[in-house]
MDTraj code that builds the backbone (N, CA, C; nanometers):
import mdtraj as md
import numpy as np

residues = "TYR ASN ALA LYS ALA ARG LEU GLY GLN GLN VAL VAL GLU ILE ASN ASN ASP VAL VAL LYS ARG LEU TYR ARG ILE ILE ASN LYS LYS VAL ALA HIS GLY GLY LYS ILE ALA LEU LEU GLY PHE SER TYR LYS PRO ASP THR HIS ILE CYS ASP ASP SER GLN SER ILE ASP LEU ALA ARG ILE LEU ILE GLU SER GLY TYR SER VAL ARG ALA HIS ASP PRO LYS ALA ILE ASN GLU ILE VAL LYS VAL PHE GLY ALA SER ILE ASP TYR CYS ASN ASP ILE TYR GLU".split()
xyz = np.array([
    [17.4487, 9.6117, 24.0763],
    [17.3271, 9.6452, 24.1405],
    [17.3259, 9.6059, 24.2812],
    [17.4183, 9.5305, 24.3236],
    [17.4250, 9.4687, 24.4617],
    [17.3060, 9.3862, 24.4902],
    [17.2500, 9.3314, 24.3933],
    [17.1400, 9.2257, 24.4151],
    [17.1979, 9.0788, 24.4295],
    [17.1335, 8.9998, 24.5171],
    [17.1761, 8.8769, 24.5361],
    [17.0841, 8.7760, 24.4665],
    [17.1531, 8.6907, 24.3896],
    [17.0686, 8.5805, 24.3178],
    [17.0570, 8.4607, 24.4146],
    [16.9428, 8.4511, 24.4817],
    [16.9215, 8.3568, 24.5853],
    [16.8452, 8.2279, 24.5328],
    [16.7917, 8.2328, 24.4108],
    [16.7097, 8.1239, 24.3558],
    [16.7997, 7.9963, 24.3432],
    [16.9221, 7.9985, 24.2863],
    [17.0040, 7.8800, 24.2690],
    [17.0329, 7.8225, 24.4067],
    [17.0665, 7.8916, 24.5047],
    [17.1033, 7.8447, 24.6437],
    [16.9780, 7.7751, 24.6992],
    [16.8592, 7.8438, 24.6837],
    [16.7416, 7.7807, 24.7451],
    [16.7029, 7.6506, 24.6744],
    [16.7204, 7.6470, 24.5427],
    [16.6994, 7.5225, 24.4794],
    [16.7911, 7.4003, 24.5262],
    [16.9116, 7.4325, 24.5422],
    [17.0006, 7.3300, 24.6088],
    [16.9501, 7.2858, 24.7464],
    [16.9163, 7.3860, 24.8307],
    [16.8540, 7.3654, 24.9611],
    [16.7400, 7.2710, 24.9606],
    [16.6472, 7.3042, 24.8672],
    [16.5213, 7.2291, 24.8499],
    [16.5527, 7.0838, 24.8030],
    [16.6404, 7.0678, 24.7080],
    [16.6897, 6.9341, 24.6631],
    [16.7540, 6.8451, 24.7745],
    [16.8311, 6.9172, 24.8594],
    [16.8935, 6.8385, 24.9677],
    [16.7803, 6.8068, 25.0659],
    [16.6904, 6.8992, 25.0827],
    [16.5813, 6.8669, 25.1843],
    [16.5023, 6.7421, 25.1468],
    [16.4799, 6.7255, 25.0139],
    [16.3983, 6.6153, 24.9600],
    [16.4736, 6.4804, 25.0056],
    [16.6078, 6.4809, 24.9875],
    [16.6750, 6.3531, 25.0237],
    [16.6593, 6.3282, 25.1703],
    [16.6798, 6.4274, 25.2491],
    [16.6559, 6.4216, 25.3954],
    [16.5242, 6.3634, 25.4439],
    [16.4144, 6.4337, 25.3706],
    [16.2858, 6.3891, 25.4018],
    [16.2511, 6.2562, 25.3621],
    [16.2959, 6.2101, 25.2373],
    [16.2786, 6.0645, 25.2002],
    [16.3410, 5.9699, 25.2982],
    [16.4646, 6.0075, 25.3401],
    [16.5378, 5.9117, 25.4317],
    [16.4593, 5.8982, 25.5583],
    [16.4009, 6.0186, 25.6121],
    [16.3303, 6.0116, 25.7361],
    [16.2024, 5.9164, 25.7207],
    [16.1379, 5.9305, 25.6096],
    [16.0165, 5.8361, 25.5763],
    [16.0583, 5.6984, 25.5808],
    [16.1654, 5.6664, 25.5101],
    [16.2030, 5.5268, 25.4953],
    [16.2524, 5.4727, 25.6284],
    [16.3190, 5.5542, 25.6986],
    [16.3695, 5.5198, 25.8347],
    [16.2563, 5.4954, 25.9239],
    [16.1474, 5.5518, 25.9143],
    [16.0238, 5.5269, 25.9989],
    [15.9544, 5.4061, 25.9624],
    [15.9592, 5.3627, 25.8327],
    [15.8766, 5.2579, 25.7745],
    [15.9490, 5.1252, 25.7524],
    [16.0866, 5.1282, 25.7378],
    [16.1635, 5.0085, 25.7074],
    [16.2760, 4.9965, 25.8218],
    [16.2757, 4.8783, 25.8679],
    [16.3774, 4.8466, 25.9727],
    [16.5163, 4.8545, 25.9079],
    [16.6172, 4.9039, 25.9956],
    [16.7537, 4.9055, 25.9381],
    [16.7919, 4.7679, 25.8931],
    [16.8678, 4.7655, 25.7799],
    [16.9069, 4.6385, 25.7226],
    [16.8025, 4.5904, 25.6220],
    [16.6869, 4.6587, 25.6154],
    [16.5839, 4.6253, 25.5215],
    [16.6191, 4.6578, 25.3746],
    [16.5485, 4.6064, 25.2764],
    [16.5870, 4.6237, 25.1318],
    [16.5060, 4.7520, 25.0817],
    [16.5740, 4.8354, 25.0164],
    [16.5154, 4.9537, 24.9561],
    [16.5453, 4.9547, 24.8044],
    [16.4466, 4.9619, 24.7271],
    [16.4555, 4.9713, 24.5799],
    [16.4489, 5.1109, 24.5325],
    [16.5447, 5.1633, 24.4497],
    [16.5502, 5.2877, 24.4068],
    [16.5382, 5.2805, 24.2499],
    [16.4392, 5.3439, 24.1980],
    [16.4203, 5.3340, 24.0584],
    [16.4459, 5.4669, 23.9940],
    [16.5472, 5.4721, 23.9150],
    [16.5811, 5.5983, 23.8433],
    [16.6965, 5.6651, 23.9250],
    [16.8052, 5.6959, 23.8537],
    [16.9263, 5.7623, 23.9195],
    [16.9618, 5.8797, 23.8489],
    [16.9358, 5.8897, 23.7068],
    [16.9656, 6.0039, 23.6323],
    [16.8716, 6.1178, 23.6801],
    [16.9208, 6.2410, 23.6607],
    [16.8439, 6.3509, 23.6971],
    [16.7372, 6.3932, 23.5962],
    [16.7433, 6.3290, 23.4818],
    [16.6462, 6.3514, 23.3777],
    [16.6055, 6.2269, 23.3087],
    [16.4917, 6.1986, 23.2742],
    [16.4486, 6.0728, 23.2086],
    [16.5250, 6.0477, 23.0723],
    [16.5513, 5.9281, 23.0572],
    [16.6108, 5.8862, 22.9212],
    [16.7544, 5.9312, 22.8936],
    [16.8252, 5.9467, 23.0099],
    [16.9695, 6.0089, 23.0006],
    [17.0383, 5.9256, 23.0860],
    [17.1783, 5.9222, 23.0764],
    [17.2704, 5.8495, 23.1601],
    [17.3297, 5.9466, 23.2629],
    [17.3069, 6.0737, 23.2606],
    [17.3733, 6.1656, 23.3426],
    [17.3170, 6.1593, 23.4808],
    [17.4133, 6.1462, 23.5729],
    [17.3683, 6.1253, 23.7132],
    [17.4352, 6.2423, 23.8081],
    [17.4991, 6.3305, 23.7483],
    [17.5539, 6.4439, 23.8274],
    [17.4593, 6.5022, 23.9174],
    [17.4974, 6.5153, 24.0508],
    [17.4103, 6.5714, 24.1451],
    [17.2776, 6.5080, 24.1716],
    [17.2677, 6.3767, 24.1408],
    [17.1462, 6.2974, 24.1576],
    [17.1126, 6.2764, 24.2985],
    [16.9719, 6.3093, 24.3162],
    [16.9242, 6.2881, 24.4474],
    [16.9106, 6.1447, 24.4835],
    [16.8986, 6.0568, 24.3891],
    [16.8910, 5.9063, 24.4186],
    [17.0362, 5.8688, 24.4638],
    [17.1265, 5.9209, 24.4117],
    [17.2667, 5.8776, 24.4500],
    [17.2913, 5.9208, 24.5996],
    [17.2433, 6.0484, 24.6201],
    [17.2750, 6.0989, 24.7602],
    [17.1948, 6.0128, 24.8527],
    [17.0598, 5.9885, 24.8176],
    [16.9837, 5.9022, 24.9057],
    [17.0274, 5.7595, 24.9312],
    [17.0904, 5.6973, 24.8223],
    [17.1510, 5.5548, 24.8308],
    [17.2605, 5.5665, 24.9199],
    [17.3498, 5.6627, 24.9081],
    [17.4671, 5.6761, 24.9995],
    [17.4154, 5.6917, 25.1422],
    [17.3228, 5.7565, 25.1841],
    [17.2744, 5.7712, 25.3119],
    [17.2190, 5.6413, 25.3522],
    [17.1450, 5.5756, 25.2793],
    [17.0867, 5.4504, 25.3157],
    [17.1911, 5.3368, 25.3370],
    [17.2880, 5.3277, 25.2525],
    [17.3969, 5.2362, 25.2685],
    [17.4732, 5.2707, 25.3999],
    [17.4983, 5.3838, 25.4341],
    [17.5768, 5.4363, 25.5504],
    [17.4921, 5.3784, 25.6820],
    [17.3582, 5.3865, 25.6590],
    [17.2635, 5.3493, 25.7668],
    [17.2368, 5.2140, 25.7882],
    [17.2936, 5.1290, 25.6939],
    [17.2791, 4.9779, 25.7010],
    [17.1743, 4.9158, 25.6212],
    [17.1155, 4.9917, 25.5289],
    [17.0059, 4.9374, 25.4458],
    [17.0752, 4.8693, 25.3282],
    [16.9992, 4.7762, 25.2717],
    [17.0360, 4.7050, 25.1494],
    [16.9631, 4.7799, 25.0329],
    [17.0475, 4.8281, 24.9399],
    [16.9852, 4.9125, 24.8236],
    [16.9958, 4.8322, 24.6966],
    [16.8905, 4.8337, 24.6394],
    [16.8694, 4.7753, 24.5068],
    [16.8391, 4.8871, 24.3979],
    [16.9000, 4.8805, 24.2772],
    [16.9000, 4.9960, 24.1876],
    [16.8582, 4.9516, 24.0571],
    [16.7791, 5.0378, 23.9969],
    [16.7387, 5.0084, 23.8518],
    [16.7271, 5.1511, 23.7796],
    [16.8045, 5.1601, 23.6776],
    [16.7872, 5.2668, 23.5807],
    [16.8425, 5.2316, 23.4432],
    [16.7693, 5.1915, 23.3541],
    [16.8184, 5.1283, 23.2134],
    [16.9201, 5.2213, 23.1518],
    [16.9162, 5.3466, 23.1590],
    [17.0144, 5.4311, 23.0856],
    [17.1206, 5.4685, 23.1678],
    [17.1185, 5.4644, 23.3001],
    [17.2320, 5.5188, 23.3848],
    [17.3005, 5.4094, 23.4715],
    [17.2688, 5.2814, 23.4380],
    [17.3228, 5.1702, 23.5080],
    [17.4768, 5.1709, 23.5149],
    [17.5387, 5.2053, 23.3998],
    [17.6856, 5.2067, 23.4068],
    [17.7390, 5.3155, 23.4946],
    [17.6666, 5.4227, 23.4925],
    [17.7155, 5.5356, 23.5823],
    [17.6960, 5.4974, 23.7377],
    [17.5907, 5.4307, 23.7620],
    [17.5547, 5.3880, 23.8970],
    [17.6722, 5.2921, 23.9463],
    [17.7159, 5.2025, 23.8611],
    [17.8123, 5.1045, 23.8924],
    [17.9540, 5.1725, 23.9227],
    [17.9805, 5.2767, 23.8560],
    [18.1069, 5.3520, 23.8732],
    [18.0970, 5.4177, 24.0145],
    [17.9903, 5.4588, 24.0564],
    [17.9733, 5.5308, 24.1892],
    [17.9776, 5.4232, 24.2980],
    [17.8872, 5.3179, 24.2895],
    [17.8752, 5.2256, 24.4007],
    [17.9367, 5.0932, 24.3887],
    [17.9971, 5.0546, 24.2850],
    [18.0634, 4.9327, 24.2767],
    [17.9697, 4.8193, 24.3196],
    [18.0326, 4.7351, 24.4087],
    [17.9557, 4.6204, 24.4626],
    [17.8776, 4.6525, 24.5849],
    [17.8688, 4.7706, 24.6246],
    [17.8027, 4.8029, 24.7515],
    [17.6450, 4.7949, 24.7435],
    [17.5904, 4.7996, 24.6266],
    [17.4451, 4.7767, 24.6034],
    [17.4126, 4.6700, 24.4955],
    [17.2902, 4.6359, 24.4998],
    [17.2510, 4.5358, 24.3900],
    [17.1935, 4.5991, 24.2761],
    [17.2264, 4.5457, 24.1591],
    [17.1689, 4.6139, 24.0301],
    [17.0593, 4.5231, 23.9781],
    [16.9536, 4.5783, 23.9260],
    [16.8439, 4.4999, 23.8799],
    [16.8279, 4.5402, 23.7279],
    [16.7966, 4.4444, 23.6480],
    [16.7661, 4.4567, 23.5053],
    [16.6308, 4.5130, 23.4700],
    [16.5435, 4.5002, 23.5551],
    [16.4021, 4.5639, 23.5415],
    [16.3363, 4.6069, 23.6705],
    [16.2316, 4.6657, 23.6786],
    [16.1708, 4.7146, 23.8036],
    [16.1125, 4.5912, 23.8879],
    [16.0899, 4.4824, 23.8257],
    [16.0268, 4.3657, 23.9046],
    [16.1283, 4.2974, 23.9880],
    [16.2494, 4.3041, 23.9526],
    [16.3607, 4.2402, 24.0297],
    [16.3735, 4.3123, 24.1722],
])
top = md.Topology()
chain = top.add_chain()
for i, resn in enumerate(residues, 1):
    res = top.add_residue(resn, chain, resSeq=i)
    for name in ("N", "CA", "C"):
        top.add_atom(name, md.element.get_by_symbol(name[0]), res)
traj = md.Trajectory(xyz[None], top)
């Protein structure tokens, strides 16, 4: 039918824009080198799956920009460690 399925492409663009928008907000409110806590890395609650996680993308940008990142996700912590190793701090609960 020569129709283009644009929805998938637009969803990816929107998801990427969310990460950029959050980074801009953080960058305005927290000095470089400041601590940022990210709660939740899996893309769906109560799962360990982090594929295409916006939190992972945001954490990468923050680390590259000099921020100190602290992470908490009770189900996905092992996956986060695989991605970031020792480059971020891991927390056992949200209060850490």
